[in-house]
N, C-alpha and C positions, 0 to 999 in steps of 0.2 A: 292870222291874217284875215281881214274882214271880207276879202273877196273869195274865200274858200268855198268849197261845195256846201250847199245848204244843209246837207245831212251831217257834215262835220261841224258846222256852226251850231247845229241843234244840240250837240252833246259837249261842245267845248265850254270850259268855265272861264276862259280868258282868251281874247283875240288882240292882235296888234294891227294898228293902222299904218305903221311906218316901215314894216319889214316886208320885202318882197323876196320870193324864192323861186328859182327854176331848177331843173334837174342837174345843172352843172355845178351847183353850190354844195359845199359840205355843211352839215348841220351838227352841232354839238349840244347835248343836254348837260348843263353844268350845275353844280351846287356851289353857291357862294358861301365860303366858310366864314367870311366876315359877318358879323352880326348886324347886317343892314338889309333894307328892302330896296329893290331896284325896279322901277317901272320903265320898261323899255321905251314906251311911247313918249316919255318925258325927256329922253336924251335928244338934245338939240345942240347945234353949233359945233358938232364934232367932225364936220367935213365929210369925206367919203370913207371914214374909218370908224364905224360904230363900235369896233372892238377896243378902241383906245382906252375907254374907261375900264374895261375888264382887265387890261394889262396891269392895272394898279391894284387888283384884288387877288385874294387867295381863292383859287377855284379847284373843285374836284370834278373831273369829267366823268359823268355817269354813263353816257351813251353817245354814240355819234354815227352819222351816215356820211361816208366819204372821208377824205383826208383834208384837213384844213390847210389852206395856203398852197394847195396843189390843184392844178387845173386838169380835169380828167380828159378833156377833149370833147369833141362833138357827140361822142357816144354815151356820155355820162359815166357814172360809176358802175362797175360790174357788180351784180347781185347774184349770189349763189353761182351756178355754172352757166346759166343761159339768160339771165335777166339784166336789166339796167335801171338806173335811177331816172333816166331821161324818158319823158312821156309815159310814165308808169305810175301806178299806185302800189306802194309798198305795204305789205301786211306782215306782222311778226309771226314767226313759226309758233305753233302751239307748244306750250310747255316751257318757253323761254321766260325765266323769271328775273333776269338781270341783263343789263346792257353790256356792250363791249366798247372800250376806248381804242381798240385796235381793229381797224376796218378789215385787215387781212383775216381776222377771225369773225368779226361782226357780220361780214357780208353773207355768211352762211346761216345767220339767224333770221333772214328775211326771204319772202317770196314775192314775186311781182305779178300784178294783175294789170288789166288794161287801164288806160288813163281815165281818171274820174270814176273808176269802178269801186264803189264803197258799199256794195251789197253785204259784205261780211263785217261791216263796222260794228264793233262791240261784241264780237264773238268770244274774245278772250276775257276771262274773269280772273286773271292772275292776281295773286297776292303780292304786294310790294316786297322787295327783297329783304328789307329789314324785318319782315314777318315770316318769310319762307326762305329756308336755306336748304341746300343739298348736302346732307351729312352722311357719313359712312362710319361704321364701327367694325372693329375686328376683335375677336375673342377666341379663347381656347375652350374646347369642349371634348367630351368623350375620351378622357384619358384611360388607357388600359395597358396591361402588360401581356405580351405574347411570347411564344417560343420557350425553349428550355435551355439549350446551350448552343448559341448565345440566347439571351433574353433581350427583348426589345420593349421600349417605351413608345407607345403610339398615341397620337391625339389629332384632333381636327382643328383647323383654323376656320372659324365661322365669320361670314360677312353678312352685314345687315344694314339697311338704309333707313332714313327717317321718313321716306316716301317711296313711291313706286314709279318714279319718272326718270331714273337714270340707268344707263347700261354700263356695267363694269368694263373699264378699259385697261387700267394698269395700276400697279402698286409696287413699292419696294418696302419690305419688312426687315427689321433687324431683330433677331432672337438671341437673347442672352441665356446661357445654360450653365449648369453646374459641371465644371470640368472634373470634379472628384467623382461624379457619377458617370459621365459620358466620355471622359477623356478630353484632350485638347484637339482643336482643329478637326472637327468631325467631318468636314467636307473633304479635306486633303486625305484623311485616313479612311475615307469611303465607308463611314459608319452611319450615314444618314441617307434616307430615301424620301423624296417628295412625290406625291401623286396628286393629280387634279381631282377636285370634287366632281361628283356625278354630273352636275349641271354646268360644269366648266370644262368638261372632258371632250373638247372638240378641236378641230384644226384652227379655229379662231385664236386659241390661246397657246402659248409656247409650252414646251415641256420644261417644267421648273428645274429638273435635274441638270439641264444643260447650262444653267445660268447661276446656280447657287455658288456661293464662295465663302471662304473664311474671312470675315472682316477683321477678326483678331482671333487669338487662341480660344476665346470663350464666347464669340459672337458670330452668328451665321447671317450673312446677307442673303435675302430671299426675294429676288425680283420675280414678278409674275404679271402677265398681261397679254394683250393682243400681239399677234405675230405681224410686225410691220412689213415683213417680206411676203405676206400673203397677197392674194389677188381679190379675195372677197372675204367678208367678215359677217359673223352672226353672233353678236355679243349677247351675254346673259343679262337679263333685267334684274337689277338688285332691288329687292322689295323690303317691306317691314318684317317679312318672315325670315328667320335665320336660315342661312344656306351654307353648306360646306364648300368653302373655296379650295382648301388644300388639306391633304392628309400627310402628317409627318411621322416617320418611323426612325427612331434613333436606337442604336445598339447600346445596351447597358454594360458598362465596364465594372461597376461596383454597386452591388445591391444595398449596401449599408449606407445609403445616402438619400437625400431628397432631390427631386428633379430641378427645382428652382429655375424654371423657364419663364421668361417675361419678354414683352416687347420693350425695346430700348431705343431711345433717340439720341444717345450720346455714347461714344466709345470709351474704352478703358482710359484714354488720356483726357477725357472730358470734352473732346471736340464734338460738335453737333454732327449727327448723321442725317442723311437725306431721305427720311421716310416720307413718302408722299402717296397719294391715291388720286387717280384720274377717272373720268367718266365721259361718256358721249350721250347725246340725246336721241340718237338713232342707233339701232343695232348694227347697221351696215356701214356706218361712217368710216372713211379712210383714216386710219390712225396717224398717218403722216401729215394730215392737214386739219383734222378735227379732234380736239380734246379739250376737256374742261377739268379744272382742279376742284375737288370737293371743298365746300366751304369749311367744313369741320371734319376732322378725322379723330375718332376716339378709339383708344385701346383699353379694353374693359377689365381684363383680369390677368392674373398670373397662374402658373401651374406649380404649386409647391406640394407635390405629392411624394409620400414615402415610397421608395422603390422596393419592390419585392417584399412587401410587408408579410410577416409570418401568418400562416393560417390561424384562425381563431375559432374555437368551438364555443358556441353560446348555448347549445341545448342538445341533449341526446334523449331519444325516446324510442321505445319504452325503456325505463331504467328502474327496476331490474329487468333482465331478459334471460332467456334460456338459449343454450347452444345445441346445435344438432337437431333442432325442431323446425327448421325452415323459418325461424323468427327473423324479422327484418329490423335491423337497427337503423334509425334515421338520425344522422348527425347534421346539425344545422350550425351555420356560422358564416365565415367570410374568408376570402383569399385562398380557397381550396384549389383553384385552377379551373378553367372552363371545361377541360376534359381531363380524364385520368392520366392518359399516356402511361408513364412509368411510375406515377405517384402511387403511394400505398398508405393503408392504415397500419399503425403499429399498435398491437394489443398484447397483454400479458398472456403467457402460456399458463395452462391450467395446473401447473406444478408450483403453486405459491409464487408465481411470477419470477421463477428462477432465471428466466430470460424473456426477452421481448420478441414476439413473432413480427418480423419486419417485411415479410413477403408472402402474400396470400394468393390462393388460386383464383384465376380470373372469373370462375363461375361464382365466387363469393360476392362479387360486386354486381349490384343491380343497376345503379346509376351513379353518375358523378357530375356535379356542376360546381360553379364557383361558390355557391352558398349552401349546397345540400348534397349529402352522400347517403346512399341506401346500400346496406351491407347485410348479407345473410350470415349470421354468426355461426361459424363452423365448430364442430367438435372434433374434426380431423382436418389436418392441413397437409396436403400432399407435397407442397413445395419444401417442407422440412425433409431432412435426410432420413435414411431408412431407420435410424435409431429413434427418431422423434416424430415421424409423420402420422402416428396415431394420436398425437397430442392435439389439443384444441385450445380454445380461448377460455381464459378464466377472468375473474374480477381483477380490476386494476385500472390504471390510467390509460386513456386512449389518446393516441397522437395521430395527427395528419402529417405524413411526410410527403412534401411536394417534390416533384421531379428535379427542381433546382437545388435540392438539398436542404431546404428550409423546413423546419418542423414547428408544430404548435408547442406552446408552453403550457404545462398542466395548470388547470384552474379548478374552481370549485364544482364545475359542471362536467369536467372531462373524466371523472371516475365512473367506471361502468361496473355494475353488479351483475354477475352471472349466477343465477340461483341454482340451476341444475343443468346437466348435460346429458343428452341422449346419444349413445354410441352410434356412429355412422361408419359405413364402409364405402370406399370409392369404387366405381366401376367404369370401365372404358375410359381410363384416364386420358385426358387431352385429345379426345376425339370429339366429333360432333354430338356423340351420345353420352359424353362425360357427365356424371352426376354423383352426388353423395347420397347414399341410401341409408335411412334410419333403420336401426335394428329393433325387432319385435321379439316377444317371448312366446314360445309355442309349447304344447305338451309333447310327450313322446308320441311316436308314430302310432296311430290307431287308438290313442288314449285321450283323456281329458286332463291328465295330470303330468307334470314334469317330474321325473324321478331322479334322485341322486343316489349313488352308491357310496358307502363309506369304506375306505381302505382299512385294513387291520391296524395300520399305524395310528389310526384315530380310535377305532373301537377298542383297542387294547388298553387305552388310557381312559378311564371313566370321566375324568375332568374334561379331556378334549371332546369326548363323545357328547357330553352334556352341552358344552359350549357351542359346538357346531349345530346340534339339533335345535338348541334354543335360538341361535342366530337365524336359522332357516325359518323357524316358526314365527319369529318376530316380523320378518318381512311378509310372511303370509298374512299375519294378523293386521299389518298396517296397510298393505296394498291389495290384499285378497288374491295375490298370486298363488296359484295352486301348485305348491311344491310339496314333495314328500320324500322321506328316506325309504329306499327300496330294500336294500340288503347290504350285507357285508361282502367285500370282495378283496382280492389281492390284485390291485391294478393302480396305475398312476396316469401319466399324461400320454394318452394315445388317441389317435383319431379313429375311434371304433364305434361311434354313435352311442357310447356309454359315458355318462357324466359321473365323474368320480371326485371325491374330496379326500385328500391324502396329505401326509407329512413328507416334505421333500428333503432329501439328504444333501442336495447340491447348493441350497440357498445360503446356508450359514449366516442367516440374519440379513442378507442383502440380495433379494428383497425379503421382507417378512412374509409376504404372501403374493401369489400371482394367479390370475385367472387366464386360462388358455382357451382360445377360440380356434377352431380348425381353419385351415387355409382356404377351404371351400365355403363360400357363403351362398345360401340358397335365396333366390329372388322370386317374387311374385307381385301381383297387384292387389291392393286392399280394396275395400268396398267403394272407396272414392276414386279408384283408378290410379292411385299413387304407387310407385315402386317401393317396396319394402324388402328387408332382408331378415333372415333368421339363421340360427345355428342349431344343428341337431346334437352336437356334442360340446359340452362345456366341462372342463376339468379345472379344479382349484387345488393348488398346492400351498402348504404352509411350511415355513422353515422349521425343521426338526431341532436344529441346534444353532449355535452362534460362534462366529470366529472369536469373539471376545468371551472367554470362558466365564466372565463375571456376569454376563447378561442371561436373563431367564425370562420365561413366560409367566404371566399371571392369568389364571383361568377363571377368575371370579365372574359369575353372571348376575350377581345380586346388586352390584354397584354399591356395596357397603365397605369395600376394601380400597385403600389407597394403592396407587402404583409406587413401589419403592424404587430407590435408585437402581438404575440399569434393568428395571423390569419393563417388559413389553406387554401390551394388553391383547391377549389372544382373542378374547370375546369381541373386541372392537374390530380387530383385523378380520375375523370371521364374518362379521356383518358387512364390512367394507368390501371384501371380495365377492360376497353374494350380491352386493349392490351392482358390481360389474356384470355378474351373471343375469341380473335384472335388466341390463341394458343401459346402465348409468356409467358416465365417465367422471373424471375428477372435477372438483371445484376448489377455489382458493379460500373458501371460508374455513378458518381453522377450527371452528366449533362444529363443523358438519362431518358426519360419518364418512362422506365421500371425499374428504380432504386427502391430498396426496400423501401427507406425512402422518403416520401414526405416532402419537405421543409416547415418549419413553419417560419413566419415572425419574425423579419424584413428581407425582401428580396426585392431587386430592381426588377422592372418589367422585365428588360432584363436578369435576372438570373432565372426567373421562368421556371419550366419545361414545355416542349411543344413538340408535335410531330415534329414541324419544326426544333427544335434544337436536334432532335434525329434521325439522318440518319441510325444508326444501327438498331433501332427499326423498322423503315420503311423497311429496307432491310430484316429484319426478317419476318415482315408481308408479304412482297412480296414473300419471299421464301415459306412460309406456304401456301399462296393463290395459287401460281403456282403449288405446289405439290398437292393441293386439286383439281386442274383441271385434275389430272390424275386418277380420280376415275370414272369408267364407269360400274363396274360389281358388285357394292354393292347392295344387295337386297333392293328395295324400296327407294333407294337414287338417286335423280337426281343431275346433276351437277349444281353447282352454276354458274350463268351467271355473268361475270364481270360487275361491276358498271361503266358505261361509260357516265358520264354527259356531256352535250354539252359544259359546261364551269364551271370549278372548280375555276375560278380566285378568287372569294371571299374567297376561303378556302385555295388554295394551291399556287396561283400565286401572291398574294398580301402579302408582308411582311411589317408590320407597327409597329412602336413604336414611341417614341417622337423624334427619330433622323432621321428616313427614312420611306418613303412610296414608295414601289416598286410594279410594275405591269408588268407581262409577259403575252403576248398573241400573237396569238390565241392558244388555247389548246382544242382539238387536233391541231397539227402543220400543216402548209403548207410548203412552201419553205423558208419562212423567219420568224424568231422569233423576235418580237419587245419587248424591255425592256424599260419601262419608270420609272424613279425614281426621287423623290424629297427629297433633303437633308435639314434638319433643322440646321445641323452643318457639318463642313468639315469631310470627312471620306475617308478611303482607301478602294477601291472596286476592287474585282477580281471575274471573272466568269469562271467556269469550267463545261463543259458538259461531262457526262459519259453515257455509255450504260448500259444495265441491268446487264452485267457481271462485271462491274467496270472498263472497258477500257476507257481511256480518249479520247474523241472525239474532243473537242475544248477547248482552253483556251484563255481568254482575260484578261490581266492585265491592268486595267485602272489606277492604282495608286491613288494618292490623288485627290479627287473630292471636289470642293467647294460647298458652300451652294447654293441651287437653283434647278431648274428642269433640267433633262438630259434625252437623248434618245440614245439608240444604237440599231443596227440591227445585227442579227446573221444569217448568211446563213446556212440553214439546208437542202438545196435541195438535197445534195448528201448522206444523211443518209437514211437507209432503215426503213421500218415500224417496230415499236416496242416501248418498254418503254425506257425512258431516264430521267436523273436527271440533273438539272441545280443547281450547287452548287454556292451560292452567299456568298462570304466572305466580311463582312462589319466590318472593323477594325479587332477585334479578335473573332467576332461572325460569325458562319457559319449557313446559312439557306439553305434548300434544297427544290427545286421546282420539282415536278414530272410532266413529260410531256409525251405525247403519240403522235406518228405519225401513222396515219391510212394507 
C-alpha cells in the first residue's frame, strides 16, 4: 500500500495503490499454482469482491494473519497471549522460517509492538523455507552385550538435527527385532527396558517404560516426548551434534542369532505405522498448544550384529614363554568380555596335554578386558585336586572360555609354546598373602656344594652307578650347578636332610622314577626382595623292577645303543629326575629331557632323550642356577659356588653317535675355538654361537660335508667373558655345547 510508513516503503519491492487494510481484516499470503502473473492494481470492475478472481484459481496458502471471512470484533485478532492485530505493529518471532495457514497456531509466531513502531524492521535474515528445513534423524549406536545369565543386548538411540534451532518435543518410533534372538512380544514378556539419555533425563519428558507397547510380536512401539500433564517444561535443544535420546536393553534369548533391529514404518500386515517427530521453537512452550512437525525425519541405520560372538585370539606374546618364572602372557583379540567374572583361560597341562586345565587360581590373572588378557603362566595350579595340583601349564592350544559358556576356536596364533618350567610352591593359599614361590637350588648347610648319597641298591650295580654319576655330571657341566656324590649309604626316601638316590622296590615301573621333596619348604628373600623357596632334602627313587616281566632297563650312557622293544632308558630317566632336583618341572616337548613320558623301545639311538638334545632344559637350568646366585641373606644358607671344571669335553664338548664324533676345545675358551669332527657318513653341518641372553654371535654354514675328518677354527677373541652356547646342527639334529670364557 502506497500510504504505508516510509520506512516500510523504503524496503518494499512492490506496493499497491488499490488495497486498504485495517486491523480488523484477515490477510493471506498465497501462491498461485496456475502459470499466470497477476497485478493486483489492474483488477477493476469486480465490485466490492476483489477475491472473486482468485476463486477461479488454484491457490496454496503460505501464510496468514487472522481468519478469512470471519470478523474478529473491535478488538482485532488475538496475537500470542496478550497482543492484538488492532492498532499494532506485528513482527515475526526470531527463528520462524515458515508461515502458518492455521491462525490458531500462527498467532504464536508473532509479537506485537506499538502502532507504526518499525524500529526493528529488517532484523530477521531468515532463509526462505524452500532453502531451510527443520530436519531430524534417528540412528542406532554403541551396541554392546552385558550380563552373563541372562545376557543383554544394549544400544543407544541417537537424535541429531540439521540445525540448532529446534527443541525436541515428541516422537513415536517403531523398532523391528529378530524374534529368534529376543523372543516375541518383548514388552509383554518384560524383557526390554528403556532409559532416557542423559540430556533428556528430566521431568519434562515421560518415562518411556510407561508407554512402550507391542505393536506386533516382532515390533515394539516406542513413544517418547514431553509430559503433557506437566506444569512447566524445559525441552532439550536438538543440534547438529549427535545426542543420546534413549538407551535400550533387551534380554537375549538365543545367542546363535543376529540382532536384526531396524526402524520400521509398516507393520507385519503392510499397513503404515504412525512414526512422527515434533519440535517446539522455545524450550518452555506448552505442548498442549504449541508443536511443529519436523519437515523431514530420517532413520539412518540398522543393527545387524552377531549376538554373543565367540572370543577370538589374534595374537599371543611372548610365544614361546616359560612357566613358574612370573612371565606374563598377553593375549590379544576380541569378545573376551569387559570383565573376567567367572571367565577362564583353558590351557594344556604339562603332561603332554593329557587334559586341559579349565580353572586357574585368581592370582594367575593380572588383568582382563574385552580385547586383552594378561596372565601369569603358572607351573603349579592349586585349583586342581590333590593328585594334580603340582602340575602346571604346558605347550598346546589356548582357549578363552567366557562365562556364558562360549569358547574360542583354535587358530594359527592360539598355540602356545612353553619352553621350560620353574618349580613353584604355593604359600598362604587363598589369603591376602597368597603367592606362588619359585624354587631355587642351594648347597648343603655350611658348604658350597650340594651332595647326594648313593644307596647300595645303585652302587652294587656298576651300570647303574655309572649312569647316575654321568647324569649328575652332565647337569653340572651344562648349567654349572655344583653337585657331587658324597658317599654310599643304606637309605631311601626320608625327610632327614640327606639327599639320596636309590632303587625303589614299590614302583614296579609305574613310575619309572620319582623325585621327592620334603613337606617343609624354606622361604627367604633374594637380593631383589622377592620371596623364594628351597629344599634341604631331595631324594630320588628309580624303579628296581617292572610289573611286566618282559620290560627291562637299558643303562647305556654312550648313546650308541638303540632301545629295544620293552626297554626303558635308565640314563634318560636319571637325567630327567635330576632335572626336577634342579628345580625344573615338566614340558610337553616330546624331544626334551623334561618331557613327562620317557620313551620305551623300540627307539633308535639318535632319538633317545638327552640333555644335549634339550637346549630348553639347559636354558631353564641356567636360569634357575643364575637366580640361585642372588641369595645372600637367607639364614644359615651359603651361596652355591659354580661348578667350573677345567675341561668338560668328555661330557659337553664331544658329540658322538654312529654318524659323527665331534670335539670342541679348549673350554674355558681363549681367543680361538677349535672344532674337530669325524663323519662316518655325509652330513650337512651348521654352527651357531649364542650368548647367554640368546643373541646370535656367530654363524658358520658349512653345508654338506663328506665322510672323513675335518677341522675348523672359530675366532672368539672379540667376545667378552661369560657363558656361551655353540649350537651344532647335524642334518636335522641339533646339539648344544656350553662354553665359558673367563
